[in-house]
C-alpha positions in Angstrom: -18.4 -21.6 -11.7 -20.6 -19.0 -9.9 -23.7 -20.3 -11.6 -22.8 -23.9 -10.7 -22.2 -23.0 -7.1 -25.6 -21.2 -7.0 -27.4 -24.2 -8.5 -25.6 -26.7 -6.4 -28.1 -26.7 -3.5 -31.0 -27.0 -6.0 -29.6 -30.1 -7.8 -28.5 -31.8 -4.7 -30.0 -35.3 -4.5 -31.7 -34.5 -1.3 -33.4 -31.3 -2.6 -33.8 -32.1 -6.3 -37.3 -33.7 -5.9 -38.5 -30.6 -4.0 -37.1 -28.4 -6.7 -38.8 -30.3 -9.4 -42.1 -30.2 -7.5 -41.9 -26.4 -7.1 -41.0 -25.9 -10.8 -43.9 -28.2 -11.8 -46.4 -26.2 -9.7 -45.3 -22.9 -11.2 -45.5 -24.4 -14.7 -49.0 -25.8 -14.2 -50.3 -22.6 -12.7 -48.7 -20.5 -15.4 -50.2 -22.8 -18.1 -53.7 -22.3 -16.6 -53.1 -18.5 -16.4 -52.2 -18.4 -20.1 -55.0 -20.8 -21.3 -58.0 -19.7 -19.2 -59.3 -16.2 -18.5 -59.6 -15.4 -14.8 -57.3 -18.2 -13.7 -54.4 -15.9 -12.8 -55.8 -14.4 -9.6 -55.0 -14.4 -5.9 -58.4 -15.9 -5.1 -57.9 -18.8 -7.4 -54.5 -19.5 -5.8 -56.0 -19.2 -2.3 -58.9 -21.5 -3.3 -56.4 -24.2 -3.8 -55.9 -24.1 -0.1 -59.6 -23.6 0.8 -60.6 -26.7 -1.2 -57.7 -28.9 -0.1 -56.9 -27.7 3.5 -58.1 -31.0 5.0 -56.0 -32.9 2.5 -52.9 -30.9 3.4 -53.4 -31.6 7.1 -53.8 -35.4 6.5 -50.8 -35.4 4.1 -48.5 -33.8 6.7 -49.2 -36.8 9.0 -48.6 -39.2 6.1 -45.3 -37.4 5.3 -43.9 -38.1 8.7 -44.9 -41.8 8.4 -43.2 -42.0 5.0 -40.1 -40.2 6.3 -40.0 -43.0 9.0 -40.0 -45.6 6.2 -43.6 -46.7 6.9 -47.0 -46.3 5.4 -50.5 -45.4 6.8 -53.6 -46.5 4.9 -56.0 -45.8 7.7 -56.1 -42.0 7.4 -59.1 -41.7 5.1 -61.2 -44.0 7.3 -60.2 -42.0 10.4 -61.3 -38.8 8.7 -64.7 -40.4 7.9 -65.0 -41.7 11.5 -64.2 -38.2 12.8 -67.0 -36.6 10.7 -69.5 -39.3 11.9 -68.5 -38.8 15.6 -68.7 -35.0 15.3 -72.1 -35.2 13.7 -73.5 -37.5 16.3 -72.2 -35.5 19.2 -73.4 -32.2 17.8 -76.8 -33.3 16.4 -77.9 -36.1 18.7 -76.1 -35.4 22.0 -76.0 -31.6 21.6 -72.4 -31.3 22.9 -70.5 -28.0 22.3 -67.8 -27.9 19.6 -65.2 -27.1 22.2 -65.8 -30.5 23.8 -66.2 -32.4 20.5 -63.0 -31.3 18.8 -60.5 -32.2 21.6 -62.3 -35.6 22.1 -62.1 -36.6 18.5 -58.4 -35.5 18.3 -57.7 -37.7 21.4 -59.5 -40.7 19.7 -57.5 -40.2 16.5 -54.2 -39.9 18.4 -54.9 -43.0 20.5 -55.8 -45.0 17.4 -52.6 -44.0 15.6 -50.5 -44.8 18.7 -52.1 -48.3 19.0 -51.1 -49.0 15.3 -47.6 -47.8 15.9 -47.2 -50.0 19.0 -48.4 -53.1 17.1 -46.0 -52.3 14.2 -43.0 -51.9 16.5 -43.4 -54.2 19.4 -44.8 -57.1 17.4 -42.6 -56.5 14.3 -45.7 -56.4 12.0 -45.8 -54.8 8.6 -47.1 -51.3 8.5 -49.1 -52.0 5.4 -51.0 -54.9 7.0 -51.7 -53.1 10.3 -52.8 -49.8 8.8 -54.9 -51.7 6.3 -56.6 -53.5 9.2 -57.0 -50.1 10.9 -58.7 -48.8 7.7 -61.2 -51.5 7.8 -61.8 -51.1 11.6 -62.4 -47.3 11.3 -64.6 -47.5 8.2 -66.6 -50.3 9.8 -67.1 -48.4 13.0 -68.6 -45.6 10.9 -71.4 -47.8 9.8 -71.9 -49.4 13.2 -72.8 -45.9 14.4 -75.2 -45.0 11.5 -75.8 -45.9 7.9 -77.1 -42.5 6.9 -75.6 -39.1 6.3 -76.0 -36.7 9.3 -76.2 -33.0 8.4 -74.9 -30.6 11.1 -77.1 -27.6 11.8 -75.4 -26.5 15.0 -75.0 -22.7 15.0 -71.4 -22.8 16.2 -70.3 -25.3 13.5 -72.1 -23.2 10.9 -70.4 -20.0 12.1 -66.9 -21.5 12.1 -67.6 -23.0 8.6 -68.7 -19.7 7.2 -66.0 -17.5 8.7 -63.8 -15.8 6.1 -60.6 -14.0 6.9 -59.5 -11.3 4.4 -55.9 -11.4 3.3 -55.9 -7.8 2.1 -55.0 -8.5 -1.6 -57.7 -7.8 -4.2 -60.5 -8.6 -1.8 -59.4 -12.2 -1.5 -60.1 -14.2 1.7 -59.6 -17.7 3.2 -61.6 -19.9 5.4 -61.0 -21.2 8.9 -59.7 -24.5 7.5 -56.9 -22.7 5.7 -55.8 -21.1 9.0 -55.8 -24.5 10.7 -53.8 -26.0 7.8 -51.2 -23.3 7.8 -50.7 -23.5 11.6 -50.4 -27.2 11.3 -47.8 -26.8 8.5 -45.7 -24.4 10.4 -45.7 -26.6 13.5 -44.8 -29.6 11.4 -41.9 -27.8 9.7 -40.5 -26.9 13.1 -41.0 -30.4 14.5 -39.4 -32.1 11.4 -36.4 -29.9 11.0 -35.7 -28.1 14.3 -36.5 -30.6 17.0 -34.9 -33.8 18.4 -38.0 -35.8 17.5 -37.7 -34.7 13.9 -34.0 -35.7 13.8 -34.9 -39.1 15.2 -37.5 -39.6 12.5 -35.0 -38.9 9.8 -32.4 -41.1 11.4 -34.8 -44.1 11.9 -36.2 -43.7 8.4 -32.6 -43.6 6.9 -31.4 -46.7 8.7 -33.3 -48.1 11.7 -30.5 -50.5 12.7 -27.9 -47.7 12.8 -30.3 -45.5 14.8 -30.7 -48.3 17.3 -27.0 -48.8 17.6 -26.6 -45.0 18.1 -28.9 -45.3 21.1 -31.8 -43.3 19.6 -35.3 -44.0 21.0 -36.6 -46.0 18.1 -39.7 -47.4 19.9 -41.0 -44.1 21.1 -40.2 -42.5 17.7 -42.2 -45.1 15.8 -45.2 -44.9 18.1 -45.0 -41.1 18.2 -45.0 -40.8 14.4 -48.1 -43.0 14.0 -49.8 -41.2 16.9 -49.0 -37.9 15.0 -50.5 -39.4 11.9 -53.6 -40.3 13.8 -53.8 -36.8 15.2 -53.4 -35.2 11.8 -56.1 -37.5 10.4 -58.5 -36.5 13.1 -57.7 -32.9 12.7 -58.2 -33.3 8.9 -61.6 -34.8 9.8 -62.4 -31.8 11.8 -61.5 -29.5 8.9 -63.5 -31.7 6.5 -66.5 -31.5 8.8 -66.3 -27.7 8.7 -66.0 -27.9 4.9 -69.1 -30.1 4.3 -71.1 -29.7 7.6 -72.1 -33.3 7.6 -70.9 -36.7 8.7 -71.1 -39.9 6.5 -69.3 -43.2 6.5 -68.5 -43.1 2.8 -66.7 -39.7 3.0 -63.0 -39.4 2.4 -62.8 -42.6 0.3 -59.4 -42.8 -1.3 -58.1 -39.8 0.7 -55.2 -42.0 2.0 -54.0 -42.5 -1.6 -54.3 -38.8 -2.3 -52.3 -38.1 0.8 -49.5 -40.5 -0.2 -49.5 -39.1 -3.7 -49.2 -35.5 -2.4 -46.3 -36.6 -0.1 -44.4 -38.4 -2.9 -45.0 -35.7 -5.5 -43.8 -33.3 -2.8 -40.4 -34.9 -2.9 -40.5 -37.4 0.0 -38.8 -40.7 -0.8 -40.8 -43.8 -0.2 -37.7 -45.5 1.2 -37.7 -43.1 4.1 -35.2 -40.6 5.6 -35.3 -38.0 2.8 -37.9 -35.3 2.2 -39.3 -31.9 3.3 -42.6 -31.2 4.9 -42.9 -28.0 2.9 -42.8 -30.1 -0.3 -46.1 -31.7 0.8 -47.7 -28.2 0.5 -46.6 -28.0 -3.1 -47.7 -31.6 -3.7 -51.2 -30.8 -2.5 -51.0 -27.6 -4.6 -50.2 -29.6 -7.8 -53.2 -32.0 -7.2 -55.5 -29.0 -6.6 -54.2 -27.2 -9.7 -54.9 -30.2 -11.9 -58.5 -30.3 -10.6 -58.9 -26.6 -11.1 -57.5 -26.8 -14.7 -60.1 -29.5 -15.5 -62.8 -27.4 -14.0 -61.9 -24.4 -16.0 -61.7 -26.5 -19.2 -65.3 -27.7 -18.7 -65.0 -30.4 -21.4 -63.0 -33.1 -19.6 -64.3 -35.6 -17.2 -63.3 -35.3 -13.5 -61.7 -38.8 -13.8 -58.9 -37.2 -15.8 -57.7 -35.9 -12.5 -56.9 -39.4 -11.4 -55.2 -40.2 -14.6 -52.9 -37.2 -14.4 -52.2 -37.9 -10.7 -51.3 -41.5 -11.5 -48.9 -40.4 -14.3 -47.2 -37.8 -12.1 -46.8 -40.4 -9.3 -45.1 -42.8 -11.7 -42.8 -40.0 -13.0 -41.8 -39.0 -9.5 -41.2 -42.6 -8.4 -38.9 -43.0 -11.4 -37.2 -39.7 -10.6 -36.6 -41.0 -7.0 -35.1 -44.2 -8.3 -32.7 -42.3 -10.6 -31.7 -40.0 -7.8 -31.0 -42.9 -5.5 -28.8 -44.7 -8.1 -26.9 -41.5 -8.8 -26.3 -40.9 -5.1 -25.0 -44.5 -4.6 -22.7 -44.1 -7.6 -21.4 -40.8 -6.1 -20.7 -42.5 -2.8 -18.8 -45.3 -4.5 -16.6 -43.0 -6.6 -16.2 -40.4 -3.9 -18.4 -37.7 -5.6 -17.6 -35.9 -8.8 -14.3 -36.3 -10.7 -12.6 -33.4 -9.1 -14.1 -33.9 -5.7 -13.4 -37.6 -5.9 -9.7 -37.0 -6.6 -9.5 -34.4 -3.8 -11.1 -36.8 -1.4 -8.7 -39.6 -2.5 -5.7 -37.5 -2.0 -6.9 -36.5 1.4 -7.6 -40.1 2.4 -4.2 -41.1 1.2 -2.4 -38.3 3.0 -4.2 -39.0 6.3 -4.2 -42.8 6.1 -3.5 -44.2 9.6 -0.5 -46.6 10.1 -1.1 -50.3 10.1 0.1 -50.7 13.6 -1.8 -48.7 16.2 -0.8 -47.9 19.8 -2.4 -49.8 22.6 -4.4 -46.7 23.6 -6.3 -46.9 20.2 -7.9 -50.2 21.2 -10.8 -50.8 23.5 -9.8 -51.6 27.1 -10.4 -55.4 26.7 -8.0 -55.6 23.7 -5.2 -53.4 25.1 -3.3 -56.3 26.5 -3.3 -57.9 23.0 -2.3 -54.8 21.1 1.4 -54.7 22.1 1.9 -58.3 21.2 0.4 -57.8 17.8 2.5 -54.7 17.3 5.7 -56.6 18.1 4.7 -59.5 15.8 3.8 -57.1 12.9 6.9 -54.9 13.3 10.1 -55.9 11.4 13.1 -57.2 13.3 15.9 -54.5 13.8 18.8 -54.7 11.5 22.3 -55.5 12.9 25.2 -53.3 11.7 27.8 -55.3 9.5 30.7 -54.6 11.9 28.8 -56.1 14.8 27.9 -59.2 12.7 31.6 -59.7 11.8 32.7 -59.4 15.4 30.2 -62.0 16.5 31.3 -64.4 13.8 35.0 -64.0 14.8 34.1 -64.7 18.4 32.3 -67.9 17.5 35.3 -69.1 15.4 37.7 -68.7 18.4 35.7 -71.2 20.5 36.7 -74.9 20.7 34.2 -77.7 20.1 33.6 -77.9 23.9 32.4 -74.3 23.9 35.5 -72.8 25.6 37.5 -69.9 24.0 40.7 -70.9 22.1 
């Protein structure tokens, strides 16, 4: 019983996908540590973040969108547009990085908010609107320039080359990792400890119920897509620091990687269930697969896509099984013991069929007493009283007078 009570939070339908994700990450990293020399090191573990920091930032924004019950296909194109915009401002216009970064973040946030407004106020499908946004952002890249623009600005190069030691075995991380970790911590707080985050979960679970509860559905939807646009632009900033160039063909397919990382991290595609921290492990799994293939040296890099596709199918099937199991538990009232206990409690506390007038709404209180009188049985008359009344009737003459 103690073991079952300890494992109960891990096998709960809401946390089971996250548990599976963490276990899978540990298994993959352990497999690489056993199979390849030098894999088990702090620097290899940190390099998973160094090489995928921009993907983690973008995936956090996509996680909020999926929690809302939507989808955002424009994030990769926004990343590419951000790199082009930064390269043009830095190389051609010679603007400082402290002006460029806030400007591109504002552009990304505005772009995401515009998509959210179209989705909510015009009742359009998120898939269609964000697909159009993907085409618009990618086309805007090539309207600016068709060529790749290398960034040689000293400030950009200094930020890109900055390494922060972690104090373990001489390992270090880049600026992008710091940006990604700060974004992750802020996202965890917003999702799980703020009113906005609770609204996101409520709207993603059931939008109609959230509307009936009086929650701000409109502002929540627009805010989530604005947050996704902000994370896409911030991911573009981190990607620019990573490659020090801007090109319209960069970040192709990143939207699919971000969705895959979010789903593998335990976020349900139906919305309303998931954890932001699971996205970190989802990105870690994708990075670990790429690192395993790199250490092997004999496999094509395209095997990464094959493994990611297989994992995505497995996690989608797992989500479906968990949803069916949760629905079955709701119908039967939980487990066998828990179901019986709940049934007894419901039977013991079952309300009477006739309620007092105070239990009804004000406009129905004048109807309640009448319904109560109609539904209540007539009072029984004692036998002695019945016999007395019969004798009294027999002593009357046909005209109605007493004998």
